Backbone as JSON Lines, residues from 0, in Angstrom:
{"i":0,"aa":"M","n":[119.15,116.42,109.86],"ca":[119.74,117.65,108.34],"c":[121.1,116.3,108.33]}
{"i":1,"aa":"S","n":[121.77,115.63,109.03],"ca":[123.04,115.15,108.88],"c":[122.75,113.71,108.49]}
{"i":2,"aa":"L","n":[121.59,112.99,108.12],"ca":[120.73,111.93,107.5],"c":[121.53,112.09,106.35]}
{"i":3,"aa":"F","n":[121.68,113.43,106.04],"ca":[120.96,113.57,104.54],"c":[122.51,114.06,103.94]}
{"i":4,"aa":"L","n":[123.46,114.2,105.07],"ca":[125.21,114.67,104.6],"c":[126.05,113.85,104.91]}
{"i":5,"aa":"L","n":[125.32,112.55,104.92],"ca":[126.31,111.52,105.17],"c":[126.92,111.77,106.86]}
{"i":6,"aa":"G","n":[125.91,112.06,107.77],"ca":[126.61,112.08,108.83],"c":[127.83,113.57,109.31]}
{"i":7,"aa":"Y","n":[127.73,114.28,108.31],"ca":[128.31,115.75,108.37],"c":[127.71,116.6,108.69]}
{"i":8,"aa":"T","n":[128.37,117.33,109.98],"ca":[127.7,118.61,110.25],"c":[128.25,119.84,110.19]}
{"i":9,"aa":"F","n":[127.82,120.89,110.66],"ca":[129.05,122.01,110.92],"c":[128.98,122.39,112.55]}
{"i":10,"aa":"E","n":[130.19,122.75,112.88],"ca":[130.18,123.27,113.94],"c":[129.54,124.01,114.53]}
{"i":11,"aa":"N","n":[129.21,125.4,113.41],"ca":[128.38,126.68,113.78],"c":[127.2,126.37,113.79]}
{"i":12,"aa":"K","n":[125.84,126.22,114.62],"ca":[124.6,125.53,114.3],"c":[123.93,126.67,113.22]}
{"i":13,"aa":"L","n":[124.33,128.01,113.08],"ca":[123.21,128.75,112.74],"c":[123.89,128.41,111.18]}
{"i":14,"aa":"Y","n":[125.0,127.34,110.73],"ca":[124.83,127.12,109.15],"c":[124.0,125.5,109.12]}
{"i":15,"aa":"N","n":[124.32,125.17,109.96],"ca":[123.13,124.27,110.1],"c":[121.85,124.25,109.81]}
{"i":16,"aa":"N","n":[120.87,125.45,110.68],"ca":[120.07,125.82,110.49],"c":[119.9,126.48,109.49]}
{"i":17,"aa":"I","n":[120.24,127.23,108.92],"ca":[120.4,127.25,107.56],"c":[120.5,126.68,106.35]}
{"i":18,"aa":"L","n":[121.11,125.81,106.1],"ca":[121.15,124.46,105.23],"c":[119.82,123.92,105.69]}
{"i":19,"aa":"S","n":[119.54,123.92,107.14],"ca":[118.14,122.64,106.93],"c":[116.94,123.49,106.33]}
{"i":20,"aa":"V","n":[117.11,124.63,106.94],"ca":[115.9,125.13,106.02],"c":[116.03,125.41,104.31]}
{"i":21,"aa":"T","n":[117.59,125.54,104.38],"ca":[117.07,125.61,102.49],"c":[117.16,124.19,101.56]}
{"i":22,"aa":"Y","n":[117.62,123.56,102.89],"ca":[116.82,122.33,101.86],"c":[115.46,121.83,101.73]}
{"i":23,"aa":"D","n":[114.94,121.85,103.13],"ca":[113.39,122.33,103.24],"c":[112.22,122.83,102.16]}
{"i":24,"aa":"I","n":[112.9,124.25,101.94],"ca":[112.37,125.14,100.8],"c":[112.71,124.32,99.86]}
{"i":25,"aa":"S","n":[113.59,123.89,99.43],"ca":[114.11,123.83,98.0],"c":[113.46,122.3,97.61]}
{"i":26,"aa":"Y","n":[112.97,121.41,98.92],"ca":[112.31,119.81,98.79],"c":[111.07,120.58,98.79]}
{"i":27,"aa":"V","n":[110.64,121.43,99.27],"ca":[108.98,121.49,98.97],"c":[108.66,122.4,97.55]}
{"i":28,"aa":"L","n":[109.41,123.15,97.04],"ca":[109.35,123.76,95.84],"c":[109.65,123.1,94.65]}
{"i":29,"aa":"C","n":[110.79,122.3,94.42],"ca":[111.48,121.49,93.62],"c":[110.93,120.06,93.17]}
{"i":30,"aa":"G","n":[110.43,119.48,94.69],"ca":[109.83,118.41,94.51],"c":[108.44,117.94,95.25]}
{"i":31,"aa":"T","n":[107.8,118.27,96.38],"ca":[106.91,118.05,96.69],"c":[105.34,119.25,95.89]}
{"i":32,"aa":"L","n":[105.62,120.55,95.32],"ca":[104.5,121.09,95.04],"c":[104.85,120.71,93.52]}
{"i":33,"aa":"T","n":[105.98,120.49,92.69],"ca":[106.45,120.39,91.7],"c":[105.66,118.67,91.03]}
{"i":34,"aa":"M","n":[105.62,117.9,92.3],"ca":[105.63,116.6,91.94],"c":[103.57,116.53,91.93]}
{"i":35,"aa":"N","n":[103.59,116.73,92.73],"ca":[101.5,116.94,93.07],"c":[100.83,117.94,92.14]}
{"i":36,"aa":"A","n":[101.59,119.12,91.39],"ca":[100.46,119.91,90.46],"c":[100.67,118.88,89.09]}
{"i":37,"aa":"F","n":[102.0,117.87,88.8],"ca":[101.44,117.48,87.62],"c":[100.69,116.03,87.94]}
{"i":38,"aa":"T","n":[100.92,115.57,89.31],"ca":[100.03,114.51,89.08],"c":[98.14,114.81,89.35]}
{"i":39,"aa":"I","n":[97.93,115.98,89.99],"ca":[96.98,116.77,90.05],"c":[96.35,117.11,87.98]}
{"i":40,"aa":"F","n":[97.18,117.6,87.89],"ca":[97.21,117.4,85.93],"c":[96.96,116.38,85.56]}
{"i":41,"aa":"Y","n":[97.38,114.98,85.44],"ca":[98.04,114.23,85.09],"c":[96.6,113.61,85.47]}
{"i":42,"aa":"T","n":[96.05,113.4,86.74],"ca":[94.64,113.21,87.32],"c":[93.42,113.34,86.62]}
{"i":43,"aa":"A","n":[93.71,115.07,86.41],"ca":[92.35,115.29,85.57],"c":[92.41,115.06,83.8]}
{"i":44,"aa":"I","n":[93.46,115.03,83.79],"ca":[93.51,114.63,82.12],"c":[92.56,112.97,81.72]}
{"i":45,"aa":"C","n":[93.36,112.39,82.73],"ca":[92.86,110.62,82.92],"c":[91.51,110.65,82.98]}
{"i":46,"aa":"C","n":[90.81,111.43,84.02],"ca":[89.73,111.49,84.51],"c":[88.73,111.92,83.17]}
{"i":47,"aa":"D","n":[88.93,112.95,82.65],"ca":[88.63,113.72,81.53],"c":[88.08,112.82,80.22]}
{"i":48,"aa":"L","n":[89.3,111.92,80.21],"ca":[89.04,111.29,78.94],"c":[88.27,109.88,79.44]}
{"i":49,"aa":"R","n":[88.31,109.48,80.32],"ca":[87.7,108.19,80.76],"c":[85.95,109.11,81.0]}
{"i":50,"aa":"N","n":[85.62,110.0,81.06],"ca":[84.61,110.71,80.87],"c":[83.73,110.68,79.41]}
{"i":51,"aa":"I","n":[84.7,110.68,78.91],"ca":[84.76,110.89,77.31],"c":[84.08,109.8,76.77]}
{"i":52,"aa":"I","n":[85.09,108.76,77.06],"ca":[84.88,107.36,76.66],"c":[83.72,106.98,77.36]}
{"i":53,"aa":"E","n":[82.88,107.09,78.28],"ca":[82.15,106.15,78.88],"c":[80.27,106.97,78.77]}
{"i":54,"aa":"N","n":[80.69,108.74,77.98],"ca":[79.59,109.24,77.6],"c":[79.22,108.15,75.95]}
{"i":55,"aa":"F","n":[80.55,108.11,75.22],"ca":[80.67,107.15,74.09],"c":[80.24,106.04,73.99]}
{"i":56,"aa":"Q","n":[80.51,105.64,75.41],"ca":[79.68,103.72,75.28],"c":[78.3,104.0,75.82]}
{"i":57,"aa":"R","n":[78.2,104.85,76.87],"ca":[76.52,105.15,76.77],"c":[75.64,105.63,75.56]}
{"i":58,"aa":"R","n":[76.32,106.28,74.3],"ca":[76.15,106.33,73.4],"c":[75.78,105.33,72.45]}
{"i":59,"aa":"L","n":[76.37,104.4,72.28],"ca":[76.27,103.1,71.95],"c":[75.35,102.14,72.17]}
{"i":60,"aa":"S","n":[74.4,102.26,73.51],"ca":[73.91,101.34,74.07],"c":[72.57,102.51,73.89]}
{"i":61,"aa":"V","n":[72.26,103.87,73.54],"ca":[70.85,104.75,73.6],"c":[70.51,104.51,72.21]}
{"i":62,"aa":"E","n":[71.39,104.73,71.48],"ca":[71.23,104.96,69.99],"c":[70.73,103.4,69.13]}
{"i":63,"aa":"D","n":[69.51,103.43,68.17],"ca":[69.39,101.94,67.67],"c":[69.68,101.95,66.46]}
{"i":64,"aa":"I","n":[69.94,103.03,65.78],"ca":[70.46,102.9,64.69],"c":[71.82,103.57,64.58]}
{"i":65,"aa":"L","n":[73.26,103.05,64.61],"ca":[74.12,103.91,64.6],"c":[74.88,104.03,63.24]}
{"i":66,"aa":"D","n":[75.34,105.16,63.03],"ca":[76.18,105.88,61.74],"c":[77.95,105.0,62.41]}
{"i":67,"aa":"Y","n":[78.28,103.75,61.88],"ca":[79.86,103.68,62.46],"c":[80.6,104.49,61.6]}
{"i":68,"aa":"E","n":[80.6,104.64,60.39],"ca":[81.45,105.91,60.2],"c":[81.46,106.63,61.07]}
{"i":69,"aa":"G","n":[80.53,107.23,61.02],"ca":[80.4,108.53,62.33],"c":[81.35,108.15,63.3]}
{"i":70,"aa":"L","n":[81.0,107.1,64.46],"ca":[81.12,106.27,65.41],"c":[82.94,106.15,65.1]}
{"i":71,"aa":"L","n":[83.13,105.09,63.98],"ca":[85.25,105.51,63.53],"c":[85.71,106.73,63.82]}
{"i":72,"aa":"Y","n":[84.95,107.17,63.09],"ca":[85.81,108.59,63.12],"c":[86.07,109.2,64.52]}
{"i":73,"aa":"F","n":[85.63,109.63,65.02],"ca":[85.1,109.77,66.28],"c":[85.9,109.25,67.52]}
{"i":74,"aa":"Y","n":[86.09,107.96,67.42],"ca":[86.7,107.02,68.49],"c":[88.21,107.44,67.44]}
{"i":75,"aa":"S","n":[88.1,107.24,66.08],"ca":[90.11,107.19,66.17],"c":[90.21,108.42,66.35]}
{"i":76,"aa":"R","n":[89.48,109.22,66.2],"ca":[90.03,111.3,66.17],"c":[90.54,111.02,68.38]}
{"i":77,"aa":"L","n":[90.01,110.27,69.11],"ca":[90.19,110.19,70.18],"c":[91.22,109.46,70.5]}
{"i":78,"aa":"K","n":[91.43,108.34,70.04],"ca":[92.96,107.54,69.65],"c":[94.65,108.41,69.75]}
{"i":79,"aa":"S","n":[94.12,108.85,68.39],"ca":[95.22,109.89,68.1],"c":[95.12,110.6,68.86]}
{"i":80,"aa":"S","n":[94.46,111.13,69.38],"ca":[94.56,112.38,70.33],"c":[95.39,112.04,71.78]}
{"i":81,"aa":"V","n":[95.09,110.67,72.62],"ca":[95.36,109.96,73.22],"c":[96.6,109.75,72.7]}
{"i":82,"aa":"G","n":[96.83,108.76,71.62],"ca":[98.55,108.99,71.28],"c":[99.4,110.26,71.33]}
{"i":83,"aa":"R","n":[98.97,111.64,71.21],"ca":[99.61,112.57,70.83],"c":[99.9,113.22,72.51]}
{"i":84,"aa":"I","n":[99.22,112.8,73.39],"ca":[99.26,113.25,75.14],"c":[100.48,112.63,75.4]}
{"i":85,"aa":"D","n":[100.87,111.33,75.17],"ca":[101.14,110.24,75.92],"c":[102.71,110.09,75.66]}
{"i":86,"aa":"P","n":[103.05,110.85,74.53],"ca":[104.81,110.69,74.23],"c":[105.33,111.93,75.22]}
{"i":87,"aa":"G","n":[104.0,113.27,75.04],"ca":[104.92,114.67,75.99],"c":[104.4,114.29,77.54]}
{"i":88,"aa":"V","n":[103.92,113.25,77.7],"ca":[103.79,113.29,79.56],"c":[104.75,112.21,79.88]}
{"i":89,"aa":"G","n":[105.02,111.36,78.97],"ca":[105.08,110.06,79.62],"c":[106.95,109.86,80.18]}
{"i":90,"aa":"P","n":[107.31,111.17,79.88],"ca":[108.75,111.59,80.68],"c":[108.66,112.06,82.11]}
{"i":91,"aa":"L","n":[107.48,112.74,81.97],"ca":[106.8,113.7,83.14],"c":[106.68,112.39,84.43]}
{"i":92,"aa":"V","n":[105.44,111.63,83.87],"ca":[105.25,110.11,84.47],"c":[106.65,109.21,84.75]}
{"i":93,"aa":"F","n":[107.05,109.41,84.31],"ca":[108.33,108.17,84.81],"c":[109.36,108.95,86.05]}
{"i":94,"aa":"T","n":[109.4,110.54,85.65],"ca":[110.23,110.93,86.72],"c":[108.96,110.72,88.02]}
{"i":95,"aa":"T","n":[107.6,111.24,87.81],"ca":[106.64,111.29,89.03],"c":[106.73,110.07,89.78]}
{"i":96,"aa":"T","n":[106.62,108.58,88.72],"ca":[106.4,107.84,89.56],"c":[107.84,106.99,90.81]}
{"i":97,"aa":"A","n":[108.97,107.12,90.02],"ca":[110.57,107.22,90.25],"c":[110.63,108.08,91.79]}
{"i":98,"aa":"Y","n":[109.89,108.95,91.51],"ca":[110.34,109.75,92.66],"c":[109.09,109.46,94.13]}
{"i":99,"aa":"N","n":[107.59,109.6,93.52],"ca":[107.23,108.54,94.89],"c":[107.54,107.48,94.89]}
{"i":100,"aa":"T","n":[108.03,106.78,94.17],"ca":[108.56,105.04,95.09],"c":[109.58,105.33,95.8]}
{"i":101,"aa":"L","n":[110.37,106.08,95.3],"ca":[111.5,106.45,96.37],"c":[111.37,107.01,97.43]}
{"i":102,"aa":"C","n":[110.42,107.9,97.25],"ca":[109.72,108.77,98.64],"c":[108.97,107.81,99.39]}
{"i":103,"aa":"I","n":[108.24,106.88,98.93],"ca":[107.29,105.78,99.55],"c":[108.26,104.48,100.48]}
{"i":104,"aa":"S","n":[109.14,104.07,99.31],"ca":[109.94,103.26,100.53],"c":[110.6,103.93,101.21]}
{"i":105,"aa":"N","n":[111.27,104.85,101.17],"ca":[112.17,105.8,101.82],"c":[111.74,105.66,103.38]}
{"i":106,"aa":"S","n":[110.65,106.67,103.22],"ca":[109.27,106.71,104.54],"c":[109.14,105.26,105.17]}
{"i":107,"aa":"L","n":[108.82,104.67,104.48],"ca":[108.1,103.08,104.65],"c":[109.46,102.92,105.97]}
{"i":108,"aa":"Y","n":[110.75,103.0,105.21],"ca":[111.67,102.01,106.01],"c":[112.07,103.1,107.05]}
{"i":109,"aa":"L","n":[111.83,104.32,107.29],"ca":[112.02,105.04,108.21],"c":[111.05,104.89,109.34]}
{"i":110,"aa":"M","n":[109.32,104.43,108.84],"ca":[108.53,104.19,109.94],"c":[108.6,102.8,110.49]}
{"i":111,"aa":"L","n":[109.82,102.23,110.12],"ca":[109.92,100.74,110.85],"c":[111.08,100.75,111.78]}
{"i":112,"aa":"C","n":[111.97,102.29,111.55],"ca":[112.71,102.49,112.31],"c":[112.66,103.62,112.74]}
{"i":113,"aa":"P","n":[111.75,103.65,114.13],"ca":[111.29,104.99,114.63],"c":[112.47,105.77,115.94]}
{"i":114,"aa":"N","n":[113.58,104.69,115.51],"ca":[114.58,105.14,117.01],"c":[115.3,105.98,116.3]}
{"i":115,"aa":"L","n":[114.89,106.29,114.74],"ca":[116.28,106.97,114.41],"c":[115.43,108.57,114.37]}
{"i":116,"aa":"Y","n":[114.5,108.73,115.03],"ca":[113.95,110.18,115.33],"c":[113.53,110.37,116.89]}
{"i":117,"aa":"G","n":[113.94,111.59,117.03],"ca":[113.58,111.23,118.87],"c":[112.18,111.98,119.57]}
{"i":118,"aa":"N","n":[111.77,112.72,118.59],"ca":[110.13,113.1,118.51],"c":[109.28,113.01,118.13]}
{"i":119,"aa":"A","n":[108.17,112.88,118.35],"ca":[106.53,113.07,117.81],"c":[106.58,113.5,116.69]}
{"i":120,"aa":"T","n":[107.2,115.0,116.08],"ca":[106.68,115.98,115.36],"c":[107.12,115.03,113.93]}
{"i":121,"aa":"E","n":[108.65,114.8,114.27],"ca":[109.22,113.9,112.79],"c":[109.08,112.49,112.21]}
{"i":122,"aa":"R","n":[108.37,112.2,113.65],"ca":[107.6,110.91,113.07],"c":[106.46,111.08,112.32]}
{"i":123,"aa":"L","n":[105.47,112.17,112.95],"ca":[104.25,112.55,112.24],"c":[104.92,113.08,110.73]}
{"i":124,"aa":"A","n":[106.07,113.75,110.53],"ca":[106.5,114.36,109.3],"c":[106.62,113.07,108.26]}
{"i":125,"aa":"I","n":[107.52,112.12,108.73],"ca":[107.75,110.91,108.29],"c":[106.32,109.98,107.6]}
{"i":126,"aa":"C","n":[105.67,110.42,108.51],"ca":[103.86,109.47,108.38],"c":[103.37,110.33,107.09]}
{"i":127,"aa":"Y","n":[103.79,111.57,107.28],"ca":[102.45,112.63,106.11],"c":[103.28,112.39,104.94]}
{"i":128,"aa":"V","n":[104.65,112.25,104.49],"ca":[105.73,112.09,103.4],"c":[105.01,110.37,102.77]}
{"i":129,"aa":"F","n":[104.4,109.64,103.67],"ca":[104.73,108.09,103.33],"c":[103.15,108.85,102.45]}
{"i":130,"aa":"L","n":[102.02,108.91,103.47],"ca":[100.51,108.81,103.15],"c":[100.3,109.79,101.21]}
{"i":131,"aa":"S","n":[101.28,111.23,101.61],"ca":[101.13,112.19,100.55],"c":[101.37,111.1,98.86]}
{"i":132,"aa":"T","n":[102.71,110.63,99.16],"ca":[103.25,110.63,97.94],"c":[102.66,109.01,97.6]}
{"i":133,"aa":"F","n":[102.32,108.53,98.54],"ca":[101.25,106.74,98.36],"c":[100.2,107.15,97.8]}
{"i":134,"aa":"G","n":[99.32,108.23,98.48],"ca":[97.89,108.67,97.73],"c":[98.16,109.61,96.3]}
{"i":135,"aa":"S","n":[99.42,110.33,96.02],"ca":[99.6,110.52,95.02],"c":[100.01,109.66,93.59]}
{"i":136,"aa":"F","n":[100.72,108.38,94.05],"ca":[100.89,107.5,93.29],"c":[99.61,106.61,93.05]}
{"i":137,"aa":"L","n":[98.62,105.97,93.96],"ca":[97.31,106.05,93.53],"c":[96.77,106.28,92.73]}
{"i":138,"aa":"A","n":[96.44,107.59,93.2],"ca":[95.67,108.9,92.22],"c":[96.1,108.55,90.75]}
{"i":139,"aa":"M","n":[97.45,108.8,90.45],"ca":[98.04,108.74,88.97],"c":[97.51,107.37,88.18]}
{"i":140,"aa":"T","n":[97.68,106.24,89.28],"ca":[98.02,105.1,88.3],"c":[96.32,104.48,88.36]}
{"i":141,"aa":"I","n":[95.37,104.42,89.25],"ca":[93.77,104.29,89.05],"c":[93.26,105.15,88.25]}
{"i":142,"aa":"S","n":[93.57,106.44,88.15],"ca":[92.78,107.12,87.16],"c":[93.41,106.98,85.67]}
{"i":143,"aa":"A","n":[95.07,106.78,85.57],"ca":[95.47,106.26,83.85],"c":[94.21,103.98,83.75]}
{"i":144,"aa":"S","n":[94.54,103.9,84.88],"ca":[94.11,102.4,84.74],"c":[92.29,102.21,84.44]}
{"i":145,"aa":"M","n":[91.82,103.07,85.18],"ca":[90.55,103.18,84.73],"c":[89.8,103.7,83.5]}
{"i":146,"aa":"M","n":[90.86,104.91,82.8],"ca":[90.46,105.22,81.39],"c":[90.56,103.63,80.58]}
{"i":147,"aa":"T","n":[91.35,103.11,80.93],"ca":[91.98,101.63,79.82],"c":[90.37,100.91,80.4]}
{"i":148,"aa":"E","n":[90.34,100.73,81.37],"ca":[88.98,99.66,81.75],"c":[87.88,100.54,80.54]}
{"i":149,"aa":"A","n":[87.68,101.29,80.93],"ca":[86.28,102.01,80.2],"c":[86.98,101.77,78.32]}
{"i":150,"aa":"S","n":[87.56,102.02,77.89],"ca":[88.06,101.67,76.86],"c":[87.77,100.32,76.32]}
{"i":151,"aa":"S","n":[88.22,99.82,77.37],"ca":[87.9,98.19,77.03],"c":[86.24,97.77,77.04]}
{"i":152,"aa":"E","n":[86.11,98.28,77.9],"ca":[84.19,98.18,77.76],"c":[83.69,98.56,76.44]}
{"i":153,"aa":"V","n":[84.32,99.42,75.95],"ca":[84.03,100.32,74.88],"c":[83.86,98.73,73.28]}
{"i":154,"aa":"G","n":[85.65,98.34,74.23],"ca":[85.71,97.31,72.98],"c":[84.64,96.11,72.96]}
{"i":155,"aa":"S","n":[84.42,95.89,74.09],"ca":[83.41,93.98,74.21],"c":[82.01,95.04,73.86]}
{"i":156,"aa":"K","n":[81.73,96.09,73.83],"ca":[80.24,96.97,73.86],"c":[79.84,96.66,72.09]}
{"i":157,"aa":"A","n":[81.57,96.76,71.34],"ca":[81.22,97.19,70.37],"c":[80.98,95.64,69.18]}
{"i":158,"aa":"L","n":[81.23,94.29,69.89],"ca":[81.35,92.79,69.56],"c":[80.03,93.01,69.42]}
{"i":159,"aa":"I","n":[79.01,93.46,70.15],"ca":[77.68,92.53,70.02],"c":[76.62,93.74,69.74]}
{"i":160,"aa":"L","n":[77.35,94.56,69.0],"ca":[76.51,96.13,68.41],"c":[75.84,95.16,66.49]}
{"i":161,"aa":"R","n":[74.35,95.41,66.6],"ca":[73.83,95.01,65.6],"c":[74.28,96.31,64.06]}
{"i":162,"aa":"E","n":[73.96,95.16,63.21],"ca":[74.95,96.3,62.11],"c":[73.78,97.23,61.41]}
{"i":163,"aa":"N","n":[74.16,97.93,60.76],"ca":[73.65,98.76,60.27],"c":[73.3,98.79,58.85]}
{"i":164,"aa":"K","n":[71.97,97.94,58.47],"ca":[71.64,97.73,56.87],"c":[72.43,99.1,55.49]}
{"i":165,"aa":"E","n":[72.03,100.61,56.41],"ca":[71.89,101.34,55.88],"c":[73.46,101.71,56.1]}
{"i":166,"aa":"S","n":[74.43,101.11,56.21],"ca":[75.7,102.25,56.58],"c":[77.01,100.77,55.78]}
{"i":167,"aa":"S","n":[77.46,100.71,55.57],"ca":[78.7,100.3,55.0],"c":[78.93,99.2,56.21]}
{"i":168,"aa":"S","n":[79.26,97.96,55.73],"ca":[79.56,96.84,56.77],"c":[81.42,96.74,56.56]}
{"i":169,"aa":"F","n":[81.74,97.37,55.83],"ca":[83.08,97.52,56.0],"c":[83.66,98.69,56.88]}
{"i":170,"aa":"A","n":[82.9,99.65,57.26],"ca":[82.96,100.59,58.24],"c":[82.82,100.02,59.84]}
{"i":171,"aa":"H","n":[81.51,99.33,59.46],"ca":[81.28,98.34,61.0],"c":[82.28,97.5,61.15]}
{"i":172,"aa":"Q","n":[83.07,96.66,60.4],"ca":[84.24,95.89,60.79],"c":[85.58,96.75,61.02]}
{"i":173,"aa":"R","n":[85.55,98.01,60.16],"ca":[86.9,98.89,61.22],"c":[86.78,99.62,62.45]}
{"i":174,"aa":"F","n":[85.46,99.71,63.16],"ca":[85.18,99.97,64.09],"c":[85.46,99.19,65.36]}
{"i":175,"aa":"I","n":[85.06,98.04,65.1],"ca":[84.99,96.48,65.78],"c":[86.64,96.35,66.25]}
{"i":176,"aa":"I","n":[87.53,96.49,65.04],"ca":[88.88,96.47,65.26],"c":[89.26,97.8,65.95]}
{"i":177,"aa":"C","n":[88.8,98.95,65.84],"ca":[89.01,100.02,66.51],"c":[89.33,100.19,68.05]}
{"i":178,"aa":"A","n":[87.61,99.74,68.14],"ca":[87.5,99.48,69.52],"c":[87.81,98.46,70.42]}
{"i":179,"aa":"G","n":[88.57,97.47,69.71],"ca":[88.76,96.15,70.32],"c":[90.34,96.74,70.78]}
{"i":180,"aa":"K","n":[90.94,97.47,70.26],"ca":[92.38,98.16,70.56],"c":[92.45,98.85,72.18]}
{"i":181,"aa":"D","n":[92.55,98.58,73.35],"ca":[92.48,99.76,74.14],"c":[93.23,100.82,74.37]}
{"i":182,"aa":"I","n":[92.46,102.09,74.91],"ca":[93.5,103.01,75.06],"c":[94.02,103.41,76.22]}
{"i":183,"aa":"T","n":[95.48,103.44,76.16],"ca":[96.23,102.95,77.4],"c":[97.11,104.33,77.29]}
{"i":184,"aa":"Q","n":[97.35,104.99,78.47],"ca":[98.38,105.74,78.91],"c":[99.81,104.49,79.47]}
{"i":185,"aa":"T","n":[100.92,105.22,79.34],"ca":[102.13,104.83,79.28],"c":[103.31,105.02,80.16]}
{"i":186,"aa":"V","n":[104.24,104.45,81.19],"ca":[104.9,104.81,81.71],"c":[106.23,105.8,80.74]}
{"i":187,"aa":"W","n":[106.39,106.56,79.93],"ca":[107.5,106.76,79.11],"c":[107.66,105.83,77.85]}
{"i":188,"aa":"N","n":[106.46,105.17,78.04],"ca":[106.4,104.19,76.43],"c":[107.12,102.71,77.17]}
{"i":189,"aa":"I","n":[107.39,102.87,78.52],"ca":[107.88,101.32,79.09],"c":[106.7,100.27,78.93]}
{"i":190,"aa":"I","n":[105.97,100.73,79.8],"ca":[104.94,99.73,80.19],"c":[103.32,100.33,80.15]}
{"i":191,"aa":"P","n":[102.53,99.88,79.96],"ca":[101.17,100.68,79.81],"c":[100.07,100.0,81.3]}
{"i":192,"aa":"I","n":[100.08,101.51,81.92],"ca":[99.29,101.56,82.71],"c":[98.35,100.86,83.1]}
{"i":193,"aa":"K","n":[97.95,100.17,84.22],"ca":[96.64,99.02,84.3],"c":[97.42,98.89,85.9]}
{"i":194,"aa":"R","n":[95.57,98.27,86.02],"ca":[95.67,97.79,87.47],"c":[96.78,96.75,88.23]}
{"i":195,"aa":"N","n":[97.41,96.22,87.0],"ca":[98.24,95.34,87.71],"c":[99.75,95.81,87.78]}
{"i":196,"aa":"F","n":[99.78,97.16,87.46],"ca":[100.87,98.08,87.81],"c":[101.09,99.05,89.35]}
{"i":197,"aa":"S","n":[99.51,99.27,89.83],"ca":[99.6,99.56,90.67],"c":[100.17,98.16,91.85]}
{"i":198,"aa":"F","n":[99.75,97.31,91.8],"ca":[99.68,96.1,92.68],"c":[101.32,96.01,92.48]}
{"i":199,"aa":"C","n":[102.07,95.91,91.33],"ca":[103.15,95.08,91.33],"c":[103.99,95.96,91.95]}
{"i":200,"aa":"I","n":[103.89,97.5,91.55],"ca":[104.76,98.63,92.42],"c":[104.72,98.5,93.69]}
{"i":201,"aa":"T","n":[103.47,98.25,94.15],"ca":[103.29,98.74,95.83],"c":[104.19,97.16,95.93]}
{"i":202,"aa":"G","n":[103.86,96.66,95.49],"ca":[104.59,94.65,95.84],"c":[106.2,95.27,96.4]}
{"i":203,"aa":"I","n":[106.28,95.94,95.16],"ca":[108.12,95.86,94.9],"c":[108.26,97.13,96.07]}
{"i":204,"aa":"I","n":[108.1,97.57,96.47],"ca":[108.18,98.99,97.66],"c":[108.06,97.88,98.92]}
{"i":205,"aa":"I","n":[106.86,97.27,99.11],"ca":[107.3,97.21,100.3],"c":[108.05,95.75,100.98]}
{"i":206,"aa":"T","n":[108.63,95.11,99.58],"ca":[109.35,94.44,99.28],"c":[110.63,94.49,99.89]}
{"i":207,"aa":"Y","n":[111.41,95.8,98.93],"ca":[112.44,96.12,99.34],"c":[112.39,96.73,100.46]}
{"i":208,"aa":"A","n":[111.62,97.76,101.16],"ca":[111.47,98.62,102.27],"c":[112.32,96.86,102.91]}
{"i":209,"aa":"L","n":[111.06,95.94,103.71],"ca":[111.14,94.94,104.61],"c":[112.55,94.23,104.06]}
{"i":210,"aa":"M","n":[113.38,93.78,103.1],"ca":[114.58,93.58,103.09],"c":[115.17,94.45,103.59]}
{"i":211,"aa":"F","n":[115.15,95.91,102.98],"ca":[116.5,96.9,103.78],"c":[115.99,97.02,105.15]}
{"i":212,"aa":"Y","n":[114.84,96.73,105.99],"ca":[114.95,96.66,107.07],"c":[115.55,95.48,108.1]}
{"i":213,"aa":"S","n":[115.87,94.62,107.53],"ca":[115.93,93.06,107.87],"c":[117.11,92.87,107.92]}
{"i":214,"aa":"V","n":[117.97,93.58,107.08],"ca":[119.72,93.53,107.07],"c":[119.91,94.95,107.31]}
{"i":215,"aa":"S","n":[119.6,95.83,108.19],"ca":[119.86,96.87,108.6],"c":[120.43,96.42,109.85]}
{"i":216,"aa":"D","n":[121.7,97.47,110.4],"ca":[122.16,97.67,111.46],"c":[121.74,98.46,112.7]}
{"i":217,"aa":"I","n":[120.8,99.22,112.03],"ca":[120.15,100.08,113.07],"c":[119.17,100.33,113.59]}
{"i":218,"aa":"K","n":[118.2,99.22,113.09],"ca":[116.88,98.89,113.34],"c":[116.8,98.7,114.88]}
{"i":219,"aa":"N","n":[117.86,98.14,115.49],"ca":[117.25,98.06,117.06],"c":[118.23,99.14,117.63]}
């Protein structure tokens, strides 16, 4: 516990134990449970949206005569719905991503310095924090990127669809333009969450953890 208080401890062990228990409870309630609950919620939303997009893509492949006005109406409504969801969850995505990034980098650094912890229980706890936060981060980013990839496949499929003589060619062109723009979730409108986002953040975490480890005075 002294690591989180910059080396300060109370002379009375009871105070140290109370503070340690209070910290653990607040960490679990305000940190782990809250972030994991949002991660599950966000991942479920992205998976549901991906399933809707994939079903829409299968509809394009199965139907011989397509009503492009109806397709345009459905897909534009879907994109507008995602557009309304993203601003609402964007700040929470940013907060959760920052929290997971800090937890992953700190736990990875502590895993590289096992001499900081004397018993196996503390080392297992650090490994658990690393695996749980890294898994939470991957679940969020992969589910969001798979939704974007599904919408990209719809755009590719729209380019090769046959023209319907009974429907307006203008509606056909508008549908192609609408489907050509990917449906993406963002990190607070800062950066879209795609597959390269996961690799970039993971690379940054590993790089900085190794950099701090290399300049640390306590690694030995």
